[in-house]
PAVEXBA-434491 format. One record per atom (N, C-alpha, C, CB): residue in one letter; y, z negated, x. Coordinates in steps of 0.02 Angstrom, whole numbers, padded with zeros to 5 digits, always signed. Last residue first. Glycine has a CB too. Layout:
N
AYZX/...
REM end
This chain:
279
N+00643-06181+08737/N+00621-06149+08799/N+00545-06142+08802/N+00646-06189+08859/R+00646-06256+08620/R+00665-06184+08618/R+00641-06147+08680/R+00740-06177+08610/I+00610-06381+08670/I+00567-06347+08620/I+00582-06272+08619/I+00578-06378+08550/I+00719-06408+08753/I+00651-06404+08782/I+00605-06366+08735/I+00622-06475+08796/E+00822-06414+08659/E+00824-06364+08712/E+00755-06354+08742/E+00873-06386+08767/V+00785-06525+08584/V+00787-06460+08551/V+00786-06404+08603/V+00850-06454+08507/F+00801-06623+08685/F+00737-06613+08654/F+00733-06544+08620/F+00723-06668+08602/K+00939-06615+08707/K+00893-06600+08761/K+00823-06585+08734/K+00890-06658+08810/F+00987-06658+08582/F+01003-06591+08606/F+00954-06569+08660/F+01075-06588+08632/V+00939-06790+08585/V+00915-06744+08533/V+00928-06671+08554/V+00950-06758+08465/I+01017-06837+08689/I+00944-06836+08697/I+00913-06788+08646/I+00914-06906+08690/P+01146-06837+08637/P+01129-06788+08689/P+01053-06783+08701/P+01163-06806+08754/V+01119-06943+08537/V+01143-06876+08519/V+01127-06825+08574/V+01218-06877+08507/M+01089-07069+08582/M+01033-07027+08560/M+01054-06954+08547/M+01002-07055+08498/F+01205-07135+08604/F+01168-07113+08664/F+01111-07067+08645/F+01141-07174+08702/Y+01246-07176+08477/Y+01279-07120+08510/Y+01239-07092+08569/Y+01347-07141+08533/L+01209-07237+08352/L+01162-07227+08407/L+01187-07167+08448/L+01088-07216+08381/R+01283-07262+08236/R+01311-07277+08302/R+01260-07277+08358/R+01347-07343+08300/I+01251-07218+08114/I+01220-07282+08134/I+01238-07301+08206/I+01144-07278+08127/I+01328-07101+08119/I+01339-07150+08066/I+01311-07218+08086/I+01306-07127+08000/M+01273-07030+08224/M+01341-07054+08230/M+01356-07108+08179/M+01391-06996+08223/L+01149-06999+08169/L+01152-07041+08229/L+01221-07069+08241/L+01129-07001+08291/R+01193-06915+08066/R+01158-06977+08051/R+01160-07025+08110/R+01085-06962+08031/I+01247-06807+08140/I+01290-06848+08097/I+01258-06915+08081/I+01307-06811+08032/V+01129-06759+08200/V+01186-06783+08242/V+01231-06828+08201/V+01226-06723+08270/L+01057-06719+08087/L+01031-06772+08129/L+01086-06802+08173/L+00974-06746+08173/R+01137-06615+08039/R+01125-06674+07997/R+01101-06733+08038/R+01073-06657+07942/T+01127-06525+08146/T+01192-06554+08129/T+01183-06617+08087/T+01235-06503+08092/L+00989-06494+08139/L+01017-06525+08199/L+01084-06559+08184/L+01025-06471+08254/M+00974-06434+08011/M+00940-06497+08026/M+00971-06533+08087/M+00867-06485+08038/N+01132-06374+07944/N+01066-06366+07972/N+01039-06433+07996/N+01067-06314+08030/F+01210-06427+07788/F+01209-06417+07861/F+01138-06406+07885/F+01241-06478+07897/N+01190-06461+07658/N+01202-06390+07672/N+01201-06375+07747/N+01268-06367+07642/N+01188-06594+07642/N+01123-06562+07652/N+01130-06487+07666/N+01079-06574+07592/S+01318-06680+07726/S+01297-06633+07675/S+01229-06603+07693/S+01350-06577+07665/Y+01442-06801+07764/Y+01372-06779+07770/Y+01353-06735+07711/Y+01325-06839+07774/Y+01566-06855+07734/Y+01563-06787+07761/Y+01492-06758+07758/Y+01588-06786+07833/E+01543-06984+07698/E+01572-06939+07648/E+01566-06866+07670/E+01645-06957+07637/N+01497-07036+07818/N+01453-07035+07760/N+01478-06986+07707/N+01448-07105+07729/L+01612-07024+07900/L+01551-06986+07915/L+01505-06981+07855/L+01514-07017+07973/F+01729-07094+07899/F+01720-07044+07846/F+01654-07005+07854/F+01778-06996+07845/T+01739-07169+08011/T+01725-07206+07949/T+01715-07158+07890/T+01783-07254+07934/K+01778-07080+08111/K+01707-07097+08105/K+01690-07136+08041/K+01684-07136+08165/S+01898-07028+08149/S+01877-07017+08080/S+01805-07039+08067/S+01884-06944+08062/P+01924-07038+08282/P+01962-07082+08238/P+01942-07076+08165/P+02036-07067+08245/N+01810-07041+08410/N+01823-07006+08347/N+01860-07051+08297/N+01756-06981+08316/E+01771-07114+08519/E+01843-07102+08510/E+01860-07068+08444/E+01869-07059+08567/K+01632-07114+08513/K+01668-07177+08508/K+01742-07167+08491/K+01662-07217+08572/C+01601-06979+08529/C+01579-07015+08469/C+01619-07079+08458/C+01504-07032+08474/I+01656-06957+08657/I+01681-06920+08599/I+01663-06956+08534/I+01651-06848+08598/N+01575-07042+08734/N+01648-07054+08729/N+01678-07019+08669/N+01683-07031+08794/I+01452-06978+08721/I+01460-07047+08696/I+01534-07063+08687/I+01427-07098+08744/I+01482-06860+08789/I+01466-06857+08717/I+01473-06926+08686/I+01395-06830+08706/N+01501-06906+08920/N+01556-06873+08885/N+01544-06872+08809/N+01565-06802+08910/K+01373-06960+08952/K+01433-07002+08954/K+01490-06972+08913/K+01456-07012+09027/V+01294-06845+08940/V+01280-06904+08900/V+01343-06947+08895/V+01221-06944+08929/K+01348-06764+09040/K+01351-06743+08971/K+01342-06802+08924/K+01298-06689+08957/K+01311-06837+09151/K+01382-06832+09135/K+01392-06809+09063/K+01418-06784+09183/T+01173-06820+09148/T+01200-06888+09144/T+01274-06887+09126/T+01190-06924+09210/F+01159-06681+09165/F+01142-06711+09100/F+01172-06781+09093/F+01066-06714+09093/R+01300-06602+09245/R+01235-06634+09247/R+01223-06672+09182/R+01229-06682+09308/D+01389-06463+09168/D+01385-06529+09199/D+01312-06554+09202/D+01429-06580+09162/S+01416-06349+09102/S+01372-06342+09161/S+01364-06409+09197/S+01400-06289+09209/S+01408-06370+08921/S+01442-06367+08986/S+01391-06362+09042/S+01487-06430+08996/N+01349-06389+08800/N+01343-06322+08830/N+01379-06315+08897/N+01370-06271+08782/Y+01388-06514+08763/Y+01318-06506+08786/Y+01308-06438+08819/Y+01269-06514+08726/E+01517-06487+08722/E+01506-06528+08782/E+01435-06519+08808/E+01519-06602+08767/N+01495-06415+08602/N+01527-06383+08659/N+01513-06421+08724/N+01602-06378+08648/F+01442-06515+08521/F+01402-06455+08536/F+01429-06421+08599/F+01401-06406+08477/I+01558-06596+08519/I+01494-06622+08545/I+01448-06564+08565/I+01459-06667+08492/A+01652-06514+08459/A+01664-06538+08527/A+01600-06564+08559/A+01718-06593+08527/L+01595-06499+08332/L+01603-06441+08376/L+01612-06461+08448/L+01663-06398+08353/I+01612-06632+08291/I+01544-06605+08299/I+01546-06542+08343/I+01513-06589+08230/T+01751-06635+08283/T+01716-06680+08329/T+01646-06654+08343/T+01713-06751+08299/M+01777-06545+08181/M+01800-06528+08249/M+01766-06572+08301/M+01875-06534+08253/Y+01723-06620+08075/Y+01696-06553+08091/Y+01714-06533+08163/Y+01723-06501+08041/I+01811-06725+08080/I+01740-06737+08094/I+01705-06672+08112/I+01705-06771+08033/F+01927-06661+08041/F+01922-06683+08111/F+01850-06702+08129/F+01967-06743+08123/Y+01902-06635+07907/Y+01914-06580+07953/Y+01903-06602+08024/Y+01986-06553+07944/K+01895-06765+07859/K+01836-06722+07856/K+01842-06663+07904/K+01825-06696+07784/N+02027-06803+07880/N+01974-06836+07918/N+01909-06795+07916/N+01961-06905+07890/M+02092-06722+07788/M+02109-06717+07859/M+02054-06747+07902/M+02177-06752+07872/N+02039-06768+07669/N+02023-06699+07691/N+02039-06689+07764/N+02062-06649+07649/T+02095-06898+07671/T+02023-06888+07666/T+02004-06819+07692/T+01999-06897+07595/Q+02236-06877+07678/Q+02200-06911+07732/Q+02125-06896+07731/Q+02212-06985+07728/I+02342-06823+07613/I+02280-06783+07616/I+02234-06811+07670/I+02296-06708+07630/K+02485-06845+07551/K+02428-06888+07561/K+02364-06847+07556/K+02427-06947+07510/V+02642-06802+07624/V+02585-06783+07582/V+02526-06827+07601/V+02567-06708+07592/K+02767-06799+07694/K+02751-06852+07645/K+02696-06830+07596/K+02813-06873+07607/K+02805-06724+07797/K+02809-06692+07731/K+02788-06739+07675/K+02766-06629+07730/E+02782-06813+07901/E+02849-06786+07892/E+02857-06754+07823/E+02864-06735+07946/I+02643-06839+07886/I+02692-06894+07884/I+02761-06866+07867/I+02694-06931+07951/C+02586-06712+07901/C+02575-06750+07839/C+02626-06806+07831/C+02504-06779+07838/I+02627-06682+08033/I+02648-06640+07977/I+02642-06677+07911/I+02605-06575+07974/N+02558-06782+08104/N+02631-06782+08103/N+02659-06739+08045/N+02659-06757+08170/E+02425-06740+08084/E+02446-06805+08060/E+02523-06808+08054/E+02421-06861+08108/I+02427-06619+08153/I+02413-06620+08080/I+02439-06685+08050/I+02338-06611+08066/C+02450-06668+08283/C+02497-06621+08252/C+02489-06621+08177/C+02486-06551+08280/K+02334-06745+08303/K+02400-06778+08304/K+02453-06733+08271/K+02421-06795+08376/F+02239-06644+08302/F+02237-06696+08251/F+02304-06731+08246/F+02181-06747+08265/L+02274-06577+08420/L+02281-06543+08356/L+02283-06594+08299/L+02224-06493+08345/R+02237-06673+08512/R+02308-06652+08509/R+02321-06618+08443/R+02325-06606+08568/K+02101-06677+08492/K+02141-06737+08478/K+02215-06720+08472/K+02130-06790+08533/N+02065-06548+08535/N+02055-06568+08466/N+02098-06629+08447/N+01981-06584+08454/K+02095-06555+08671/K+02131-06507+08629/K+02125-06526+08555/K+02103-06435+08640/E+01999-06649+08709/E+02070-06666+08717/E+02113-06619+08674/E+02091-06661+08791/W+01884-06574+08682/W+01896-06636+08646/W+01970-06657+08651/W+01851-06692+08675/L+01891-06464+08770/L+01896-06453+08698/L+01913-06518+08661/L+01832-06424+08671/N+01886-06446+08908/N+01933-06496+08880/N+01942-06488+08804/N+02001-06490+08914/A+01828-06278+08899/A+01844-06337+08939/A+01897-06381+08904/A+01870-06316+09008/N+01709-06213+08805/N+01782-06221+08803/N+01800-06286+08840/N+01808-06222+08729/F+01583-06093+08819/F+01605-06161+08833/F+01681-06164+08839/F+01572-06188+08897/S+01607-05961+08694/S+01578-05990+08754/S+01604-06061+08764/S+01595-05947+08816/Q+01677-05904+08592/Q+01605-05897+08589/Q+01570-05930+08649/Q+01586-05824+08585/T+01810-05913+08615/T+01786-05948+08555/T+01710-05946+08551/T+01815-05916+08493/T+01830-05834+08725/T+01831-05906+08736/T+01805-05944+08675/T+01901-05930+08753/S+01714-05693+08720/S+01778-05726+08709/S+01773-05801+08718/S+01805-05710+08640/N+01601-05620+08729/N+01626-05649+08792/N+01691-05687+08783/N+01636-05595+08843/G+01578-05568+08604/G+01530-05617+08630/G+01553-05651+08694/G+01465-05585+08642/N+01700-05549+08488/N+01683-05530+08557/N+01639-05585+08586/N+01746-05520+08601/V+01722-05492+08331/V+01693-05548+08368/V+01670-05522+08436/V+01633-05579+08329/V+01861-05445+08245/V+01811-05420+08292/V+01787-05477+08336/V+01841-05363+08337/Y+01896-05444+08081/Y+01900-05489+08139/Y+01844-05470+08187/Y+01896-05565+08118/H+01978-05345+07976/H+01917-05345+08016/H+01930-05387+08079/H+01896-05273+08036/Y+02040-05358+07810/Y+02050-05374+07881/Y+01982-05377+07917/Y+02088-05441+07889/Y+02013-05338+07677/Y+02049-05285+07713/Y+02046-05296+07789/Y+02121-05282+07690/S+01924-05372+07534/S+01927-05386+07606/S+01958-05326+07642/S+01857-05401+07635/K+01977-05436+07378/K+01960-05379+07419/K+01968-05398+07493/K+02003-05317+07401/N+02044-05515+07275/N+01972-05505+07278/N+01954-05441+07316/N+01943-05503+07208/I+02173-05624+07333/I+02150-05562+07303/I+02077-05547+07321/I+02195-05504+07326/C+02265-05762+07290/C+02207-05741+07329/C+02178-05679+07296/C+02153-05798+07335/V+02429-05818+07294/V+02382-05772+07262/V+02327-05754+07311/V+02419-05708+07236/V+02530-05958+07262/V+02486-05925+07309/V+02439-05880+07270/V+02447-05976+07353/K+02680-06044+07245/K+02635-05996+07213/K+02597-05957+07266/K+02674-05947+07166/K+02741-06136+07324/K+02741-06149+07251/K+02693-06102+07215/K+02811-06141+07223/S+02718-06211+07483/S+02710-06153+07440/S+02706-06173+07366/S+02647-06114+07459/D+02719-06318+07570/D+02783-06299+07539/D+02777-06242+07489/D+02831-06280+07593/I+02586-06321+07612/I+02614-06380+07580/I+02679-06363+07542/I+02628-06436+07632/L+02579-06198+07678/L+02543-06207+07614/L+02569-06268+07576/L+02468-06215+07627/I+02655-06227+07792/I+02675-06173+07747/I+02643-06183+07678/I+02656-06104+07775/P+02579-06326+07854/P+02645-06343+07827/P+02672-06290+07779/P+02695-06353+07884/L+02457-06242+07878/L+02458-06304+07838/L+02527-06322+07812/L+02430-06361+07880/I+02491-06134+07964/I+02474-06121+07893/I+02477-06185+07851/I+02405-06090+07888/L+02514-06191+08092/L+02567-06154+08057/L+02553-06150+07982/L+02574-06084+08087/N+02398-06257+08124/N+02461-06291+08139/N+02521-06257+08104/N+02473-06294+08214/L+02305-06157+08104/L+02309-06212+08057/L+02375-06249+08064/L+02250-06261+08067/D+02329-06081+08221/D+02341-06053+08155/D+02349-06108+08102/D+02283-06006+08135/E+02292-06166+08326/E+02362-06144+08320/E+02377-06118+08250/E+02377-06091+08373/G+02170-06227+08363/G+02196-06236+08296/G+02269-06215+08286/G+02190-06307+08277/M+02205-06255+08532/M+02154-06256+08480/M+02188-06267+08413/M+02101-06312+08494/K+02308-06270+08616/K+02257-06222+08637/K+02199-06219+08587/K+02230-06241+08706/L+02483-06295+08601/L+02416-06304+08574/L+02369-06250+08599/L+02417-06304+08497/S+02612-06275+08635/S+02566-06286+08691/S+02494-06296+08666/S+02588-06347+08731/L+02689-06268+08523/L+02674-06205+08557/L+02626-06213+08615/L+02738-06173+08582/D+02667-06343+08379/D+02665-06361+08449/D+02643-06300+08488/D+02616-06422+08462/C+02762-06321+08235/C+02712-06293+08279/C+02721-06317+08351/C+02714-06216+08277/Y+02863-06356+08153/Y+02806-06402+08157/Y+02753-06380+08206/Y+02775-06410+08088/E+02953-06252+08152/E+02972-06312+08189/E+02914-06361+08197/E+03030-06347+08155/L+02907-06160+08062/L+02892-06148+08133/L+02907-06210+08175/L+02933-06089+08158/N+02947-06173+07934/N+02893-06217+07957/N+02873-06206+08029/N+02833-06208+07913/K+03046-06077+07916/K+03061-06147+07901/K+03010-06195+07932/K+03064-06158+07825/K+02978-05959+07941/K+03029-05982+07989/K+03045-06056+07979/K+03092-05940+07981/V+02895-05953+07826/V+02866-05955+07893/V+02916-05984+07943/V+02844-05884+07916/L+02990-05946+07725/L+02941-06000+07724/L+02908-06009+07793/L+02887-05988+07671/D+03058-05829+07750/D+03094-05892+07756/D+03048-05952+07758/D+03144-05900+07699/N+02953-05732+07729/N+02986-05741+07794/N+03018-05810+07800/N+03038-05687+07804/K+02804-05763+07642/K+02876-05754+07640/K+02908-05774+07706/K+02906-05795+07583/I+02656-05685+07705/I+02693-05746+07689/I+02768-05731+07689/I+02677-05803+07740/L+02493-05635+07697/L+02560-05609+07695/L+02604-05665+07668/L+02566-05542+07652/K+02339-05652+07791/K+02390-05676+07744/K+02455-05637+07751/K+02402-05750+07756/N+02245-05647+07888/N+02227-05618+07822/N+02277-05639+07768/N+02156-05640+07801/W+02298-05711+08004/W+02292-05638+08001/W+02269-05609+07935/W+02246-05616+08053/R+02297-05848+08013/R+02360-05814+07995/R+02348-05743+07973/R+02408-05815+08055/S+02168-05956+07950/S+02191-05900+07991/S+02256-05871+07966/S+02138-05846+07992/P+02107-06052+07876/P+02168-06071+07911/P+02199-06014+07951/P+02153-06130+07958/S+02050-05987+07715/S+02044-05995+07787/S+02110-06018+07818/S+02021-05930+07820/F+01973-06028+07577/F+02042-06021+07599/F+02044-06038+07674/F+02092-06068+07559/L+01859-05977+07461/L+01868-05986+07533/L+01941-05975+07550/L+01823-05936+07573/L+01784-06045+07316/L+01843-06014+07348/L+01846-06029+07423/L+01907-06038+07314/G+01608-06077+07335/G+01668-06065+07295/G+01723-06032+07335/G+01694-06129+07265/E+01556-06136+07489/E+01542-06137+07418/E+01608-06126+07379/E+01508-06203+07397/S+01575-06145+07625/S+01587-06080+07594/S+01572-06079+07519/S+01546-06027+07628/D+01650-06248+07727/D+01609-06255+07667/D+01622-06193+07624/D+01626-06320+07628/W+01745-06225+07821/W+01676-06209+07840/W+01628-06214+07780/W+01653-06255+07896/F+01866-06273+07773/F+01853-06202+07768/F+01782-06182+07785/F+01900-06165+07813/N+01934-06388+07738/N+01861-06388+07735/N+01835-06317+07732/N+01835-06430+07674/L+02067-06367+07736/L+02043-06416+07784/L+01967-06424+07783/L+02075-06483+07772/L+02075-06273+07631/L+02100-06256+07698/L+02070-06302+07751/L+02177-06260+07700/K+02029-06348+07524/K+01989-06291+07548/K+02010-06271+07618/K+01996-06232+07500/P+02135-06440+07510/P+02068-06464+07527/P+02023-06408+07553/P+02035-06496+07467/I+02236-06340+07478/I+02241-06381+07539/I+02173-06411+07558/I+02293-06436+07531/L+02190-06285+07353/L+02194-06244+07414/L+02197-06286+07478/L+02254-06199+07412/I+02186-06393+07256/I+02130-06347+07268/I+02133-06314+07337/I+02130-06293+07214/D+02299-06474+07254/D+02235-06502+07233/D+02175-06458+07250/D+02236-06515+07160/K+02407-06394+07298/K+02392-06458+07331/K+02321-06481+07317/K+02441-06511+07307/V+02399-06286+07211/V+02400-06274+07283/V+02379-06337+07320/V+02471-06251+07307/M+02410-06348+07089/M+02346-06315+07105/M+02342-06301+07180/M+02339-06250+07065/N+02541-06389+07082/N+02491-06439+07097/N+02423-06409+07114/N+02483-06486+07040/D+02598-06227+07104/D+02620-06297+07108/D+02562-06344+07128/D+02650-06320+07042/K+02468-06110+07067/K+02538-06132+07061/K+02544-06207+07071/K+02566-06112+06993/F+02372-05973+07108/F+02376-06046+07113/F+02450-06066+07113/F+02339-06072+07177/V+02273-05842+07047/V+02341-05866+07059/V+02342-05942+07057/V+02391-05837+07007/E+02151-05724+07100/E+02167-05790+07073/E+02238-05811+07094/E+02116-05842+07095/D+02045-05585+07070/D+02110-05609+07095/D+02127-05676+07061/D+02166-05557+07083/K+01871-05631+07076/K+01927-05596+07046/K+01991-05622+07078/K+01929-05605+06969/N+01780-05702+07147/N+01754-05645+07109/N+01809-05604+07076/N+01705-05669+07058/I+01790-05766+07315/I+01812-05764+07246/I+01785-05701+07213/I+01891-05766+07242/G+01739-05759+07446/G+01741-05824+07413/G+01767-05824+07342/G+01782-05869+07452/L+01738-05683+07572/L+01783-05671+07517/L+01793-05734+07475/L+01758-05614+07473/F+01685-05616+07712/F+01704-05683+07688/F+01758-05673+07635/F+01730-05729+07747/E+01551-05514+07772/E+01612-05521+07731/E+01622-05593+07709/E+01608-05476+07671/K+01496-05459+07926/K+01486-05509+07873/K+01552-05521+07837/K+01459-05575+07902/S+01404-05347+08018/S+01469-05358+07988/S+01459-05404+07928/S+01504-05291+07966/E+01309-05364+08172/E+01318-05358+08100/E+01391-05364+08081/E+01277-05412+08064/K+01304-05350+08313/K+01242-05355+08274/K+01252-05343+08200/K+01212-05424+08284/D+01429-05346+08366/D+01383-05293+08385/D+01321-05292+08341/D+01362-05301+08459/S+01535-05391+08224/S+01505-05403+08290/S+01459-05344+08306/S+01465-05470+08291/D+01663-05431+08117/D+01627-05375+08146/D+01601-05394+08215/D+01673-05313+08151/Y+01695-05513+07973/Y+01678-05526+08043/Y+01637-05467+08068/Y+01640-05595+08052/I+01821-05480+07859/I+01755-05460+07881/I+01748-05477+07955/I+01741-05385+07868/F+01909-05560+07721/F+01904-05531+07788/F+01831-05519+07807/F+01938-05576+07841/G+02024-05560+07578/G+01962-05577+07613/G+01960-05544+07682/G+01901-05554+07572/C+02199-05611+07576/C+02143-05566+07560/C+02081-05590+07595/C+02160-05493+07581/Q+02335-05701+07507/Q+02279-05699+07553/Q+02227-05649+07529/Q+02246-05770+07560/V+02508-05727+07503/V+02452-05688+07476/V+02397-05687+07529/V+02474-05615+07457/L+02640-05837+07460/L+02587-05819+07508/L+02533-05780+07471/L+02557-05882+07543/D+02732-05843+07361/D+02752-05867+07427/D+02703-05843+07480/D+02756-05944+07428/A+02754-05709+07243/A+02711-05758+07277/A+02742-05779+07344/A+02641-05729+07289/N+02792-05633+07132/N+02841-05671+07170/N+02807-05728+07208/N+02896-05700+07123/Y+02698-05550+07080/Y+02692-05621+07063/Y+02748-05664+07092/Y+02625-05647+07086/N+02740-05426+07130/N+02724-05433+07058/N+02722-05506+07036/N+02656-05401+07043/K+02752-05450+07268/K+02812-05434+07228/K+02799-05446+07153/K+02834-05362+07240/A+02618-05474+07305/A+02671-05523+07321/A+02732-05512+07277/A+02691-05518+07396/V+02557-05354+07266/V+02537-05418+07235/V+02592-05470+07245/V+02470-05443+07264/N+02622-05266+07354/N+02628-05257+07281/N+02610-05321+07244/N+02583-05199+07258/M+02576-05317+07475/M+02648-05321+07459/M+02660-05311+07385/M+02687-05268+07500/M+02441-05286+07469/M+02461-05357+07470/M+02535-05365+07453/M+02446-05388+07539/D+02448-05144+07471/D+02419-05179+07414/D+02441-05252+07411/D+02343-05176+07416/Y+02511-05124+07596/Y+02538-05093+07536/Y+02513-05132+07474/Y+02516-05018+07531/Y+02427-05188+07685/Y+02492-05218+07672/Y+02527-05187+07611/Y+02537-05210+07733/M+02309-05103+07671/M+02308-05176+07666/M+02376-05205+07646/M+02285-05207+07732/G+02300-04967+07690/G+02328-04991+07627/G+02330-05066+07619/G+02289-04962+07571/R+02153-04965+07787/R+02212-04928+07764/R+02235-04957+07696/R+02195-04852+07757/E+02104-05121+07860/E+02090-05064+07816/E+02157-05030+07797/E+02051-05087+07753/I+02134-05166+08032/I+02141-05176+07960/I+02125-05112+07922/I+02213-05199+07943/W+02067-05250+08178/W+02094-05192+08143/W+02094-05205+08068/W+02053-05129+08160/D+02085-05342+08337/D+02061-05331+08269/D+02090-05267+08239/D+02079-05389+08225/D+02140-05380+08456/D+02072-05353+08458/D+02048-05328+08390/D+02023-05405+08484/S+02266-05434+08425/S+02262-05372+08463/S+02193-05340+08462/S+02283-05385+08533/D+02292-05488+08255/D+02274-05501+08324/D+02256-05435+08359/D+02214-05550+08327/I+02427-05479+08147/I+02365-05445+08167/I+02352-05462+08240/I+02370-05367+08155/F+02517-05545+08009/F+02495-05553+08079/F+02431-05514+08090/F+02484-05628+08096/G+02670-05532+07912/G+02597-05529+07920/G+02580-05532+07994/G+02567-05465+07887/I+02802-05584+07807/I+02776-05578+07875/I+02700-05577+07873/I+02801-05638+07920/Y+02932-05517+07701/Y+02868-05551+07711/Y+02845-05539+07783/Y+02815-05526+07660/E+03053-05457+07722/E+03050-05509+07671/E+02986-05550+07678/E+03054-05477+07601/G+03094-05434+07900/G+03067-05415+07835/G+03065-05473+07786/G+02998-05386+07844/T+03129-05474+08025/T+03183-05464+07977/T+03159-05446+07908/T+03230-05410+08002/A+03082-05574+08165/A+03062-05536+08106/A+03118-05532+08055/A+02999-05567+08074/N+03110-05655+08271/N+03142-05589+08270/N+03125-05548+08209/N+03122-05551+08331/K+03033-05767+08248/K+03106-05775+08252/K+03142-05709+08247/K+03124-05810+08318/I+02904-05709+08256/I+02929-05737+08192/I+03005-05742+08193/I+02898-05807+08178/G+02897-05680+08393/G+02893-05626+08343/G+02922-05648+08276/G+02821-05603+08335/N+02899-05808+08443/N+02954-05763+08459/N+02956-05705+08411/N+02948-05738+08532/A+02777-05856+08393/A+02840-05888+08373/A+02900-05843+08387/A+02849-05954+08411/C+02686-05773+08461/C+02690-05772+08388/C+02757-05800+08364/C+02632-05811+08357/A+02705-05817+08591/A+02719-05747+08574/A+02728-05740+08499/A+02661-05701+08598/A+02662-05948+08576/A+02731-05936+08597/A+02751-05864+08582/A+02739-05951+08673/M+02530-05927+08543/M+02573-05957+08493/M+02647-05947+08511/M+02557-06031+08485/P+02471-05869+08660/P+02477-05830+08598/P+02525-05860+08547/P+02410-05824+08567/G+02563-05898+08817/G+02511-05910+08768/G+02524-05874+08702/G+02505-05984+08755/R+02663-05855+08895/R+02661-05927+08882/R+02611-05943+08828/R+02730-05952+08863/N+02711-05731+08997/N+02651-05753+08961/N+02651-05830+08956/N+02587-05728+08996/E+02879-05680+08967/E+02830-05710+09012/E+02771-05737+08970/E+02862-05767+09055/Q+02900-05539+08856/Q+02917-05606+08880/Q+02863-05629+08928/Q+02926-05656+08821/H+02958-05410+08751/H+02926-05428+08814/H+02949-05497+08836/H+02941-05376+08869/I+02926-05333+08601/I+02963-05389+08632/I+02925-05411+08694/I+02972-05449+08582/A+02948-05183+08515/A+02908-05219+08565/A+02952-05272+08598/A+02879-05170+08619/R+02959-05146+08344/R+02993-05164+08406/R+02945-05199+08453/R+03055-05208+08392/
REM end
């Protein structure tokens, strides 16, 4: 069925689709992407065989230059009850760490029970411009009793070099803070204690906001001011030491170190230095 409505953003369209869905399970496909033949047939069989609340498959990033697979497991794996809380939720909030199991915040590589999706739609802020998928998947995962991750990639995420996710994102820091508030409210209302993982996630988003700010067209002095404000406002800065990892590239490690010792003014200077060297 085609549903027509005034353009109020992707999450509002998604929410309307969810409300009108009548199937036992719900899946999502973004308009630019494509799926392998048999994706939902195979995932539905897994869902029915295990009576799973949620089934996740691997995915492939397709760009003009390469195709890169994100799978993270060597065999089909089943997670029940506390395993969902102890293993999958930390992975969801630390999805950039590709060591071991990868559990992405994306909607599109998942098949989820209809009633579970509809039940948690109330936690979604339809005005969010960042992290809309996480805003839906996190409360769903908290309520899930059985999750199956299958060892095959079916979904092709098409990377468009001109998309908003690949270029400067205006007001990204404000969007990030709004997302953090949504995540915090979900944890409070569902009475789950995942503060450490939530803070690690937000530090990651803070670093993205810093990189994004430096890529703006503003004058260097304004970039310095904005980046310093981001560093100061970061509500998760006490978790920086715990977040630090040698797996990050040298620039990211240096930025985190400067944030730890609160030499915030040095962060944009480091970016400028790297830019000069590259040029």
